[in-house]
C-alpha positions as CSV (number, residue, x, y, z in Angstrom):
1,M,0.0,0.0,0.0
2,A,1.4,3.4,-1.0
3,S,2.5,5.7,1.7
4,L,0.7,9.0,2.3
5,S,3.7,11.0,1.0
6,E,3.5,9.0,-2.3
7,E,-0.2,9.7,-2.5
8,I,0.4,13.4,-2.1
9,E,2.9,13.3,-5.0
10,S,0.3,11.3,-7.0
11,V,-2.4,14.0,-6.4
12,R,0.0,16.7,-7.6
13,L,1.0,14.9,-10.8
14,S,-2.7,14.0,-11.5
15,A,-3.8,17.7,-11.0
16,D,-1.0,19.0,-13.1
17,S,-1.7,16.6,-15.9
18,A,-5.4,17.5,-15.9
19,L,-4.7,21.2,-15.9
20,E,-2.7,20.9,-19.2
21,S,-5.9,19.9,-21.0
22,V,-8.0,22.8,-19.7
23,T,-8.9,25.2,-22.6
24,T,-12.1,27.0,-21.4
25,A,-13.2,28.8,-18.3
26,S,-15.9,26.2,-17.6
27,A,-13.3,23.4,-17.7
28,L,-11.0,25.4,-15.4
29,E,-13.9,25.7,-12.9
30,A,-14.5,22.0,-13.1
31,W,-10.8,21.4,-12.3
32,R,-11.0,23.7,-9.3
33,I,-13.9,21.8,-7.9
34,T,-12.2,18.4,-8.5
35,H,-8.9,19.4,-6.8
36,L,-9.6,22.4,-4.5
37,G,-13.3,22.1,-3.8
38,A,-14.9,21.1,-0.5
39,S,-15.0,17.4,-1.6
40,G,-11.9,17.6,-3.8
41,S,-8.8,15.5,-3.8
42,L,-6.8,18.0,-1.6
43,K,-9.4,18.0,1.2
44,S,-9.7,14.2,1.0
45,I,-5.9,13.6,1.4
46,M,-5.6,16.3,4.1
47,A,-8.2,14.5,6.2
48,R,-5.9,11.4,6.3
49,L,-3.2,13.4,8.1
50,K,-4.8,12.6,11.5
51,D,-4.3,8.9,11.0
52,A,-0.6,9.1,10.2
53,P,2.1,8.1,12.7
54,R,3.0,10.9,15.1
55,E,6.6,11.1,14.1
56,E,5.6,11.5,10.4
57,K,3.0,14.3,10.8
58,P,5.5,17.3,10.6
59,L,6.9,16.1,7.3
60,L,3.5,15.1,5.9
61,G,1.9,18.4,7.0
62,K,4.7,20.3,5.2
63,L,4.1,18.3,2.0
64,L,0.3,18.9,2.2
65,N,0.8,22.7,2.6
66,E,3.2,22.7,-0.3
67,L,0.6,20.8,-2.4
68,K,-2.2,23.2,-1.4
69,Q,0.0,26.3,-2.4
70,H,1.0,24.6,-5.6
71,L,-2.6,23.8,-6.7
72,E,-3.8,27.3,-5.8
73,C,-1.0,29.0,-7.6
74,E,-1.5,26.8,-10.7
75,F,-5.2,27.6,-10.6
76,E,-4.7,31.4,-10.4
77,T,-2.1,31.4,-13.2
78,R,-4.3,29.4,-15.5
79,K,-7.3,31.6,-14.6
80,L,-5.4,34.7,-15.9
81,L,-4.4,32.9,-19.0
82,T,-7.9,31.7,-19.6
83,A,-9.3,35.2,-19.2
84,A,-6.7,36.7,-21.6
85,T,-6.4,34.0,-24.3
86,L,-8.7,31.1,-23.9
87,A,-12.0,32.6,-23.2
88,E,-14.3,33.6,-26.1
89,P,-13.8,37.3,-26.9
90,S,-16.8,39.5,-26.1
91,I,-15.9,41.9,-28.9
92,D,-15.1,41.0,-32.4
93,L,-12.0,43.1,-33.0
94,T,-12.1,42.5,-36.7
95,E,-15.6,44.1,-37.0
96,P,-15.5,47.7,-38.4
97,G,-16.2,50.3,-35.7
98,E,-19.2,52.6,-35.5
99,R,-18.7,56.2,-36.6
100,L,-19.0,58.6,-33.7
101,G,-21.6,61.4,-34.2
102,Q,-20.4,65.0,-34.0
103,G,-21.9,67.2,-31.4
104,R,-23.4,70.6,-32.4
105,R,-24.9,73.6,-30.7
106,H,-28.6,73.7,-30.0
107,I,-30.6,75.4,-32.7
108,L,-31.6,78.2,-30.2
109,S,-28.0,78.8,-29.2
110,R,-27.0,79.0,-32.8
111,T,-29.9,81.4,-33.6
112,I,-28.9,83.6,-30.7
113,D,-25.3,83.7,-31.8
114,E,-26.3,84.6,-35.4
115,I,-28.6,87.4,-34.3
116,V,-26.1,88.8,-31.8
117,D,-23.5,88.8,-34.5
118,V,-25.7,90.8,-36.9
119,F,-26.5,93.4,-34.3
120,G,-22.8,93.5,-33.2
121,R,-21.8,94.5,-36.7
122,M,-24.4,97.3,-36.4
123,G,-22.6,98.7,-33.3
124,F,-24.7,97.1,-30.5
125,S,-22.9,95.7,-27.5
126,V,-24.4,92.9,-25.4
127,A,-25.9,93.6,-21.9
128,D,-26.9,91.1,-19.3
129,G,-29.0,91.0,-16.2
130,P,-30.5,88.6,-13.6
131,E,-33.4,86.3,-14.4
132,I,-34.8,86.8,-10.9
133,E,-36.0,90.4,-10.8
134,D,-37.7,92.8,-8.4
135,E,-40.9,94.6,-9.3
136,W,-39.2,97.9,-9.8
137,H,-37.1,96.7,-12.7
138,N,-39.7,94.4,-14.1
139,F,-42.7,96.8,-13.9
140,T,-42.4,100.2,-12.3
141,A,-39.3,101.5,-14.2
142,L,-41.0,100.3,-17.4
143,N,-44.0,102.5,-16.8
144,I,-46.2,99.6,-15.6
145,P,-48.0,101.0,-12.6
146,E,-49.5,99.3,-9.5
147,G,-52.7,97.6,-10.4
148,H,-51.8,97.1,-14.0
149,P,-53.1,93.7,-15.4
150,A,-49.5,92.8,-16.4
151,R,-48.7,92.5,-12.6
152,D,-51.4,90.0,-11.9
153,A,-50.2,86.8,-10.1
154,T,-51.8,84.6,-12.8
155,D,-49.4,86.2,-15.4
156,N,-46.2,86.0,-13.5
157,F,-44.0,83.6,-11.6
158,Y,-43.7,85.4,-8.2
159,M,-41.2,83.9,-5.8
160,G,-42.1,85.7,-2.5
161,D,-40.7,88.7,-0.7
162,E,-37.0,89.3,0.2
163,A,-36.4,92.1,2.7
164,G,-39.9,93.5,1.8
165,V,-39.2,93.4,-2.0
166,K,-41.3,91.1,-4.2
167,R,-39.2,88.8,-6.4
168,L,-40.3,87.1,-9.6
169,L,-38.9,85.5,-12.7
170,R,-38.5,88.2,-15.3
171,T,-41.2,88.4,-17.9
172,Q,-39.2,90.3,-20.5
173,T,-35.5,91.2,-21.1
174,S,-36.6,94.9,-21.0
175,T,-35.4,94.7,-17.4
176,V,-31.8,94.5,-18.7
177,Q,-32.4,97.7,-20.6
178,I,-33.3,99.4,-17.4
179,R,-30.2,98.2,-15.7
180,A,-28.1,99.2,-18.7
181,M,-29.5,102.8,-18.5
182,E,-28.8,102.9,-14.8
183,S,-25.2,101.8,-15.0
184,Q,-23.8,102.7,-18.5
185,P,-22.8,106.2,-19.8
186,L,-24.8,107.8,-22.6
187,P,-25.1,107.5,-25.6
188,L,-26.0,103.9,-25.3
189,K,-26.5,101.1,-27.8
190,V,-27.1,97.6,-26.4
191,V,-28.9,94.3,-27.1
192,A,-30.1,92.1,-24.2
193,V,-30.6,88.3,-24.8
194,G,-31.9,85.8,-22.4
195,R,-34.7,83.6,-21.0
196,V,-38.0,85.0,-19.9
197,Y,-40.8,83.3,-18.0
198,R,-44.6,83.5,-18.2
199,P,-47.2,80.9,-17.0
200,D,-48.5,80.1,-20.4
201,T,-50.2,76.9,-21.2
202,H,-47.9,74.8,-23.4
203,D,-49.0,74.3,-27.0
204,A,-47.6,74.6,-30.5
205,T,-46.8,78.3,-30.2
206,H,-46.6,78.9,-26.4
207,F,-44.2,77.8,-23.7
208,S,-43.7,79.0,-20.1
209,M,-40.0,79.7,-20.7
210,F,-38.7,81.3,-24.0
211,H,-36.0,83.6,-25.2
212,Q,-36.0,87.3,-26.2
213,I,-33.5,89.7,-27.7
214,E,-34.2,93.3,-27.0
215,G,-32.4,96.3,-28.4
216,L,-32.0,99.7,-26.9
217,C,-30.4,102.9,-28.4
218,I,-30.2,106.2,-26.5
219,D,-28.9,109.3,-28.2
220,R,-29.8,113.0,-28.6
221,T,-31.4,112.8,-32.0
222,L,-33.3,109.6,-32.7
223,S,-36.6,108.9,-34.3
224,M,-38.8,106.1,-35.6
225,V,-36.9,106.3,-38.9
226,D,-33.7,105.2,-37.0
227,L,-35.6,102.4,-35.4
228,K,-37.1,101.1,-38.7
229,T,-33.6,101.4,-40.3
230,A,-32.0,99.2,-37.6
231,L,-34.8,96.6,-37.9
232,L,-34.5,96.6,-41.8
233,Q,-30.8,96.2,-41.6
234,F,-31.2,93.2,-39.3
235,A,-33.9,91.6,-41.5
236,R,-31.8,91.9,-44.7
237,S,-28.7,90.7,-43.0
238,Y,-30.3,87.7,-41.4
239,F,-33.1,86.7,-43.8
240,G,-31.7,87.9,-47.1
241,P,-31.6,91.1,-49.2
242,E,-35.2,90.8,-50.3
243,A,-36.5,90.8,-46.7
244,E,-38.8,93.7,-45.7
245,V,-40.1,95.3,-42.4
246,R,-43.4,96.8,-41.7
247,M,-44.6,98.4,-38.4
248,R,-48.2,98.3,-37.3
249,P,-49.5,100.8,-34.6
250,S,-49.8,99.2,-31.2
251,F,-49.4,99.9,-27.5
252,F,-46.8,99.1,-24.9
253,P,-46.5,100.9,-21.6
254,F,-42.7,101.5,-22.0
255,T,-42.7,102.9,-25.5
256,E,-44.6,105.8,-27.2
257,P,-45.4,105.6,-30.0
258,S,-45.4,101.8,-30.2
259,A,-45.6,99.3,-33.0
260,E,-45.8,95.6,-33.8
261,V,-43.0,94.4,-36.1
262,D,-43.6,92.2,-39.1
263,M,-40.8,90.9,-41.2
264,K,-41.1,89.4,-44.7
265,M,-39.0,86.3,-44.9
266,H,-38.6,83.3,-47.2
267,I,-40.6,80.3,-45.8
268,R,-41.1,77.0,-47.7
269,G,-40.4,78.5,-51.1
270,Q,-42.2,81.8,-50.8
271,W,-42.0,85.1,-49.1
272,Q,-44.4,85.6,-46.1
273,W,-45.1,88.3,-43.6
274,V,-44.5,87.1,-40.0
275,E,-45.1,89.0,-36.8
276,I,-41.8,88.9,-34.9
277,G,-41.9,91.3,-32.0
278,G,-42.7,94.8,-30.8
279,C,-40.9,98.2,-30.9
280,G,-41.2,101.9,-30.3
281,M,-39.7,105.1,-29.0
282,V,-38.7,104.9,-25.3
283,D,-41.4,106.5,-23.2
284,P,-40.2,109.7,-21.4
285,N,-41.4,108.2,-18.1
286,V,-39.0,105.3,-18.5
287,L,-36.1,107.7,-19.1
288,T,-37.1,109.8,-16.1
289,A,-37.3,106.7,-13.9
290,V,-33.6,105.9,-14.5
291,G,-32.5,109.5,-14.2
292,I,-32.2,110.4,-17.9
293,D,-33.5,113.8,-19.0
294,P,-36.1,113.1,-21.7
295,E,-35.6,116.7,-22.9
296,Q,-32.0,116.0,-23.8
297,W,-32.1,112.3,-24.8
298,R,-34.3,110.1,-26.9
299,G,-34.3,106.4,-27.4
300,Y,-35.8,103.6,-29.4
301,A,-36.3,100.0,-28.3
302,F,-37.4,96.7,-29.9
303,G,-38.0,93.2,-28.7
304,L,-37.8,90.0,-30.9
305,G,-38.8,86.5,-30.0
306,I,-35.9,84.1,-30.6
307,E,-38.1,81.0,-30.8
308,R,-40.3,82.7,-33.3
309,I,-37.4,83.6,-35.5
310,A,-35.9,80.1,-35.3
311,M,-39.2,78.4,-36.0
312,R,-39.9,80.6,-39.1
313,R,-36.4,80.3,-40.5
314,Y,-36.1,76.6,-40.1
315,G,-39.7,75.5,-40.7
316,I,-40.4,74.3,-37.1
317,S,-44.1,73.9,-36.5
318,D,-44.2,73.3,-32.7
319,I,-42.2,75.3,-30.1
320,R,-42.2,72.3,-27.7
321,L,-39.8,70.5,-30.0
322,L,-37.1,73.1,-29.1
323,F,-37.1,72.1,-25.5
324,E,-37.6,68.3,-25.6
325,N,-34.0,67.5,-26.5
326,D,-34.9,64.7,-28.9
327,A,-31.7,63.9,-30.7
328,R,-33.6,62.9,-33.8
329,F,-35.1,66.4,-34.1
330,L,-31.9,68.2,-33.2
331,R,-29.8,66.4,-35.7
332,Q,-31.8,68.0,-38.5
333,F,-30.2,71.4,-38.0
């Protein structure tokens, strides 16, 4: 009958021989269970150590530990080789790769950049202001008195009082014009671009958040002729040399006289008139509110809807598409 030391050597040789034929991860796992598992050959032979003669136990114990370390080392080594070379590859490295799509600016961001560029070439600088405003800048300084329907809570996003001052999300970028007149020296020629907020029901032409660009020019000798000239220069630079501008009498609290602005632009193969914003001469009360003498200075102002321009120029029928971030829609532009 073979001695225990001979059986230990036999287990090692048998395990090494079996490991040479392992070619897959599943076969390696089966080898581990056979030789290192709870009922494997190593556990079985280690259980026989207790029956060995006392004087042989130190040597046999050393041989068993060496066998255990050998089997575990061989398993880990073959495991790394199997993962690197024997296992089935999860990716076919010979398959052509997919072309990565190029990113692009959102259609509204591009429209804003294009419009600002046109007015920049006309001498307008860009002014900025906060989206959370107080009532003075959003209403009072713009000649919208207490009790005016435009101040109604159903038409504004009020945010509560701060130190006794009512705050709200601005309803127009005209607030930036007020801040520009308060802080910048005259004469003044600026455009203000940004988001504005009104609690409108969302549909194809209305959204509770949208973008405006407003222009303001303050000088000593300005008239409606200067205003229409600026708008006409913009229309022909942005929509093409055949574009036209017409102004229809209207009313805004902060301009007098006031007008709605229509621009004739090329849409789906034909020229069409499209209402695009409002304009007028700055009301003397607005100039007085910011400390400008209306007897010495005059001004004109206009406001254009960014979404309205983008939708007409690119044939977009629903404003909601501009805010849904559907990549299929955005990739068209």
